[in-house]
Structure formats: structure tokens, C-alpha cells
C-alpha positions as CSV (number, residue, x, y, z in Angstrom):
1,M,17.0,-9.1,-4.7
2,S,19.2,-6.9,-2.5
3,D,16.8,-4.0,-2.8
4,L,13.9,-5.9,-1.2
5,P,12.3,-3.9,1.7
6,K,12.4,-5.3,5.2
7,A,8.7,-4.4,5.7
8,V,5.9,-3.2,3.5
9,F,2.7,-1.1,4.2
10,I,-0.5,-2.2,2.5
11,K,-3.6,0.0,2.3
12,E,-6.7,-2.1,1.8
13,E,-9.1,-0.8,-0.8
14,G,-11.5,-3.8,-1.3
15,P,-14.6,-2.3,0.3
16,R,-14.4,0.8,-1.9
17,E,-12.8,-0.7,-5.1
18,G,-15.0,-3.8,-4.9
19,F,-18.4,-2.5,-4.1
20,Q,-18.1,0.4,-6.6
21,F,-17.5,-2.2,-9.3
22,E,-20.0,-5.0,-8.6
23,K,-23.0,-5.0,-10.9
24,G,-25.7,-6.1,-8.4
25,P,-26.8,-4.3,-5.3
26,I,-25.0,-5.3,-2.1
27,P,-26.8,-4.8,1.3
28,T,-25.2,-2.1,3.4
29,A,-25.0,-4.5,6.4
30,R,-22.8,-6.9,4.3
31,K,-20.5,-4.2,3.3
32,I,-20.1,-3.3,7.0
33,E,-19.6,-7.0,7.8
34,L,-16.6,-7.1,5.5
35,I,-15.1,-3.9,6.9
36,D,-15.4,-5.2,10.4
37,T,-13.8,-8.5,9.5
38,L,-10.9,-6.7,7.7
39,S,-10.4,-4.6,10.9
40,K,-9.3,-7.7,12.7
41,T,-6.5,-8.7,10.3
42,G,-3.7,-6.3,11.3
43,L,-4.4,-3.9,8.4
44,E,-3.8,-0.4,9.5
45,E,-5.6,1.5,6.7
46,I,-8.9,0.5,5.0
47,Q,-10.5,2.6,2.4
48,I,-14.2,1.9,2.8
49,V,-16.2,4.3,0.6
50,S,-16.0,6.8,-2.2
51,F,-18.1,10.0,-1.9
52,V,-19.4,10.1,-5.5
53,P,-22.9,10.5,-6.9
54,G,-24.9,7.3,-6.5
55,A,-26.4,7.9,-10.0
56,N,-22.9,7.6,-11.4
57,V,-21.6,4.8,-9.2
58,P,-24.6,2.9,-7.7
59,G,-22.4,0.8,-5.5
60,M,-21.5,3.9,-3.5
61,A,-25.0,5.3,-3.0
62,D,-25.0,4.2,0.6
63,A,-21.6,5.6,1.5
64,D,-22.9,7.7,4.4
65,E,-24.7,4.7,5.9
66,V,-21.6,2.6,5.6
67,V,-19.5,5.2,7.4
68,A,-22.1,5.5,10.2
69,G,-22.4,1.7,10.7
70,F,-19.0,0.1,11.0
71,D,-17.2,-0.7,14.3
72,K,-14.0,1.3,14.7
73,A,-11.1,-0.9,15.7
74,P,-8.2,0.5,17.7
75,G,-5.1,1.3,15.5
76,V,-7.1,1.2,12.3
77,R,-7.5,4.2,10.1
78,Y,-10.7,4.3,7.9
79,L,-10.4,6.3,4.7
80,G,-12.8,7.7,2.2
81,M,-12.2,8.8,-1.4
82,W,-13.5,11.8,-3.3
83,L,-12.9,13.4,-6.7
84,N,-14.2,16.9,-6.3
85,E,-15.3,19.6,-3.8
86,K,-18.7,18.1,-3.1
87,G,-17.1,14.8,-2.3
88,L,-14.7,16.5,0.0
89,Q,-17.5,18.2,1.9
90,R,-19.2,14.9,2.5
91,A,-15.9,13.5,3.8
92,L,-15.4,16.5,6.1
93,A,-18.8,15.8,7.5
94,S,-17.8,12.2,8.4
95,P,-15.8,12.5,11.7
96,R,-15.4,8.7,11.9
97,L,-13.0,8.8,9.0
98,T,-9.3,9.7,8.9
99,L,-8.9,12.4,6.2
100,Q,-5.9,12.0,4.0
101,A,-5.6,13.9,0.7
102,G,-3.6,13.7,-2.4
103,L,-3.1,15.7,-5.6
104,M,-3.9,13.6,-8.7
105,L,-3.7,13.9,-12.4
106,T,-4.6,11.4,-15.1
107,A,-2.2,10.6,-17.9
108,S,-5.0,9.8,-20.4
109,E,-7.3,12.6,-21.3
110,T,-9.8,10.2,-22.9
111,F,-10.1,8.3,-19.7
112,L,-10.2,11.5,-17.7
113,L,-13.2,12.7,-19.7
114,R,-15.0,9.4,-19.1
115,N,-14.1,9.2,-15.4
116,Q,-14.4,12.8,-14.3
117,K,-15.9,14.6,-17.3
118,R,-12.9,17.0,-17.4
119,T,-10.2,17.9,-19.8
120,M,-6.5,18.0,-18.8
121,A,-6.6,21.8,-18.4
122,Q,-9.8,21.6,-16.3
123,N,-8.3,18.9,-14.2
124,L,-5.2,20.9,-13.5
125,E,-7.3,23.8,-12.3
126,A,-9.4,21.5,-10.2
127,V,-6.3,20.2,-8.5
128,R,-5.3,23.8,-7.7
129,R,-8.7,24.4,-6.2
130,M,-8.6,21.2,-4.2
131,A,-5.1,22.0,-2.9
132,Q,-6.4,25.4,-1.6
133,L,-9.4,23.6,0.1
134,Y,-7.0,21.2,1.8
135,V,-5.1,24.0,3.2
136,E,-8.2,25.9,4.4
137,H,-9.6,22.7,6.0
138,R,-6.3,21.5,7.3
139,V,-6.5,18.2,5.6
140,P,-3.1,16.5,5.4
141,V,-1.8,16.2,1.8
142,Q,0.4,13.1,1.7
143,R,0.8,12.1,-1.9
144,V,0.8,13.1,-5.5
145,S,-0.7,10.5,-7.9
146,V,-0.8,9.8,-11.6
147,A,-3.7,7.6,-12.8
148,A,-3.3,5.5,-15.9
149,A,0.5,5.9,-15.5
150,F,1.4,2.8,-17.4
151,G,-1.2,2.8,-20.2
152,C,-4.8,3.3,-21.2
153,N,-7.4,1.2,-22.9
154,F,-8.3,4.2,-25.1
155,E,-4.9,5.8,-25.8
156,G,-2.4,3.0,-25.5
157,D,1.0,3.2,-23.9
158,I,1.8,6.3,-21.9
159,P,5.2,7.8,-22.3
160,R,7.2,7.8,-19.1
161,S,8.3,11.4,-19.8
162,K,4.6,12.4,-19.7
163,V,4.2,10.8,-16.2
164,I,7.4,12.6,-15.0
165,E,6.0,16.0,-16.3
166,M,2.7,15.4,-14.5
167,I,4.5,14.6,-11.2
168,D,6.5,17.8,-11.7
169,S,3.3,19.8,-12.2
170,L,1.7,18.2,-9.0
171,F,4.7,19.1,-6.9
172,A,4.7,22.6,-8.3
173,I,1.1,23.0,-7.2
174,G,2.0,21.6,-3.8
175,D,4.8,24.2,-3.5
176,E,2.4,27.0,-4.5
177,H,0.3,26.1,-1.4
178,G,3.2,25.4,1.0
179,L,2.6,21.7,1.0
180,D,5.5,19.3,1.8
181,I,4.4,16.1,0.0
182,G,6.4,12.9,0.6
183,T,4.9,10.1,-1.5
184,I,4.5,9.5,-5.3
185,F,1.7,7.1,-6.2
186,L,1.9,5.4,-9.6
187,A,-1.5,3.9,-10.5
188,D,-1.9,1.2,-13.1
189,T,-5.5,2.0,-13.4
190,M,-6.2,-0.1,-16.5
191,A,-3.7,-2.9,-16.0
192,W,-1.2,-2.0,-18.7
193,A,1.9,-2.5,-16.5
194,T,4.3,-5.3,-16.8
195,P,7.3,-6.1,-14.6
196,R,9.5,-4.4,-17.2
197,S,7.5,-1.2,-17.3
198,I,7.3,-1.2,-13.5
199,R,11.0,-1.3,-13.3
200,Q,11.4,1.4,-15.9
201,L,9.0,3.9,-14.5
202,V,9.9,3.3,-10.9
203,G,13.5,3.7,-11.9
204,D,12.9,7.0,-13.7
205,V,10.8,8.4,-10.8
206,R,13.4,7.4,-8.2
207,E,16.2,9.0,-10.3
208,R,14.2,12.2,-10.5
209,W,13.0,12.3,-6.8
210,P,15.4,10.1,-4.8
211,D,14.1,11.5,-1.5
212,K,10.4,10.6,-2.1
213,T,8.5,7.4,-1.2
214,I,7.2,5.6,-4.2
215,A,3.9,3.7,-3.9
216,L,2.0,1.4,-6.4
217,H,-1.7,1.0,-7.1
218,L,-1.9,-2.1,-9.3
219,H,-4.7,-3.9,-11.1
220,D,-4.8,-7.5,-12.1
221,T,-7.0,-7.5,-15.2
222,R,-4.3,-9.1,-17.4
223,G,-2.9,-11.4,-14.7
224,M,0.1,-9.2,-14.0
225,G,-0.8,-7.8,-10.6
226,I,1.3,-10.0,-8.4
227,A,4.2,-10.1,-10.9
228,N,4.2,-6.3,-11.0
229,A,4.1,-6.2,-7.2
230,C,7.1,-8.5,-7.1
231,A,8.9,-6.2,-9.6
232,G,8.1,-3.2,-7.4
233,L,9.4,-5.0,-4.3
234,E,12.6,-5.8,-6.1
235,M,12.9,-2.1,-6.9
236,G,12.5,-1.4,-3.1
237,V,8.9,-0.2,-3.3
238,A,7.4,-0.7,0.2
239,H,3.9,0.9,-0.1
240,F,1.0,-0.8,-2.0
241,D,-2.7,-0.5,-2.5
242,A,-4.5,-3.9,-2.6
243,A,-8.0,-5.4,-2.5
244,V,-9.0,-8.4,-0.5
245,A,-9.8,-11.4,-2.7
246,G,-8.9,-9.3,-5.8
247,L,-12.2,-7.3,-5.5
248,G,-12.8,-4.3,-7.6
249,G,-11.9,-2.4,-10.7
250,C,-12.8,0.9,-12.4
251,P,-16.3,1.0,-13.9
252,F,-15.2,3.5,-16.6
253,A,-12.3,1.5,-18.0
254,E,-14.2,-0.8,-20.4
255,H,-12.8,-4.0,-19.2
256,K,-14.4,-7.2,-20.4
257,G,-13.2,-9.5,-17.7
258,A,-12.3,-9.3,-14.0
259,A,-10.6,-6.1,-13.3
260,G,-9.7,-6.2,-9.6
261,N,-6.8,-4.7,-7.8
262,V,-3.8,-6.8,-6.9
263,C,-5.1,-9.3,-4.3
264,T,-4.3,-8.4,-0.7
265,E,-3.8,-11.9,0.6
266,D,-1.8,-12.9,-2.4
267,L,0.5,-9.9,-1.9
268,V,0.8,-10.7,1.8
269,F,1.6,-14.3,0.9
270,L,4.3,-13.2,-1.5
271,C,5.9,-10.9,1.1
272,E,5.7,-13.6,3.8
273,E,7.6,-16.0,1.5
274,L,10.2,-13.4,0.7
275,G,10.8,-12.7,4.4
276,I,9.1,-9.2,4.2
277,E,7.1,-8.1,7.2
278,T,3.5,-6.9,6.7
279,G,2.0,-7.0,10.2
280,I,-1.0,-8.8,8.8
281,D,-2.4,-12.1,10.0
282,I,-2.7,-14.0,6.8
283,E,-5.2,-16.6,8.1
284,A,-7.5,-13.8,9.4
285,L,-7.1,-12.1,6.0
286,L,-8.1,-15.4,4.2
287,D,-11.2,-15.5,6.3
288,A,-12.0,-12.0,5.1
289,A,-11.3,-13.0,1.5
290,R,-13.7,-15.9,1.6
291,L,-16.3,-13.6,3.2
292,A,-15.9,-11.2,0.4
293,E,-16.5,-13.9,-2.2
294,D,-19.7,-14.9,-0.3
295,I,-20.9,-11.3,-0.2
296,V,-20.6,-10.7,-3.9
297,G,-22.0,-14.2,-4.7
298,H,-19.5,-15.2,-7.4
299,P,-15.8,-16.4,-7.6
300,L,-13.2,-13.7,-7.0
301,P,-9.7,-14.0,-8.6
302,G,-7.5,-14.3,-5.5
303,S,-5.5,-17.5,-5.4
304,V,-4.3,-18.0,-1.8
305,K,-7.8,-18.1,-0.4
306,S,-8.2,-21.4,-2.3
307,G,-4.7,-22.8,-2.1
308,G,-3.9,-21.7,1.5
309,A,-0.8,-20.2,3.0
310,L,2.4,-22.2,3.0
311,S,3.2,-21.0,6.5
312,T,0.0,-22.7,7.8
313,L,0.7,-25.9,5.9
314,R,4.3,-26.0,7.3
315,R,3.0,-25.7,10.8
316,R,0.6,-28.5,10.3
317,L,3.3,-30.7,8.8
318,Q,5.6,-30.0,11.7
319,R,3.0,-31.0,14.2
320,A,2.2,-34.2,12.3
């Protein structure tokens, strides 16, 4: 484990990932309650909404109200997500958010058609248009991303060579617009990754772009989320997306069971036990996880919120 990073950066996506996926309506005030609680945990970035049509994703119909209602905490960046020009315009009209952009392609055309109603060719042109808009509006472009990078529920395994080609295409578009992009995001959108495929794809990407930062967006549908995160850590990956209590999932992926992101507090616990700094207060995060479970009104898949952190138990035993 000599490649383990000394510290990791975790972007919290539970408020967006979770509330877009939940079937029942969740009051805006309770969404804001979770965001405000997460703001007190040491997290530096929280993705709170997605600017998508409420008719398509009912859980995001109140995105503008959520943005207007949360309490901004010092040192925390609050992010929104968008998929097209209309979504970007809504984000630009929300001065309380920190705007960060990326260029993204999807490795599965079938999923792309379901998720964004675009073909691969249409998506490539859309990425070019968005890149131009980012330049015009001076929105920082920090990453290139490939969704469904490890596999797809509709198309099966995704060849690693296809992912490499897509990253090449994204960097080429960035170069066309004078963008210096430093991070490559690999998204396991439909939870096909295993520790072996994490090592293989991260290894291939690092060999091709040794000077770029690699980040992982992992889902836990098949119980591999924390194992895949550990494999990423062992490969030196130090940037992760995660969702408190394991909230969330993609509403267009046809999952039958829980489909949340890798759980934030479980990932923080893993890092803590490996001696990796996160800057996050795990007990405050566990409080947020239990709150998330109360808000959605059903059990969530995170484990440490039930079992507790060993660091806390050790302190109790030392005092006894």
C-alpha cells in the first residue's frame, strides 16, 4: 500500500444524488436541513441541486428554492449540476453557488439516449457548445469526465480503450477552446466496477496522462463501492465523490435495488483507519447520515452510521 495518498478530498453529493433518486416528495425545508448539517462536518464541497426539468426529475423541481434557502458556511463551496445550456443559465442566475464545470461524455450510447436523449454524435457537439459557453461566461472548467466508464446495464462491459478515446476527445475539445484541464473523472454510473477493473482503468489512464489528477465517482448498487474506493486509494487516487448514508442513484439506470453512491461516512472511516487525512469530523458526519435516513423515511445502506466509528470507541475505552 505504498501508493496510499496522505490526504484525500471528498466532494459530498448526497443532497443532489439522494433527492433526485427518492421516489416520494421530500419537503424543501428538510433538504435544506440536511445541507446545513453537512456544512458543519468539515466537508469543503457539497453538491446540493441539479438544474434539470422537474417533469423529468421531480426530486429536483424545487432546486431554485433550495439554493435560496440554505445557510452558507464559511469555507464551504456549494455546487450545482446541469446537463445542458438551460441548466447552465439557471446556475449562472444563482450567485450563492460556486460554479465549476466539466466536459463529459458517456461511454454507453443506450444510457445516453435514456439519460439525455442524445446520440454520441449529438453529445459530442453539445460538449463543444458547452465549452464555448464556459469560456464566454468565464466558468472554470476543471475536469473531463466519462460516465458509465466501467460498464452499463444496457450494453455490458465497456472496453478501456473506448474510455481512453473519449478522454482524448474531451481534452481535444478543451484544447480547441484554450482550456487547461487538470482532472479526469471516471464515473461508475451503473456500478459495474470491481477492484480489479478500478486498478486496470486507473492504471491505463495514469499511464496515458501521468500529469493529470484522477478522481472516482463510485456507486454501491452491487456492494462494491467501498472495495472499489479502497482499490482506488491503493492506486493513489485522492479525489472521490460520495453521498452521505449512501443516498442516491441514477433514476435512468434501471436498478432494482438500492443504487446509492459510495457512502461518505464509510469512506471517511476507511481513510481514518488507513491513516489518510480527510479533514472531516466523522461524528458530525454520522449525525448527518442519521438525519438523512430520517428525512427519507427508510433505511439507507451506509454501515458506519449503525456500527459507529472505531476512533470514538477507542477513546471511550481509554477513558474507562
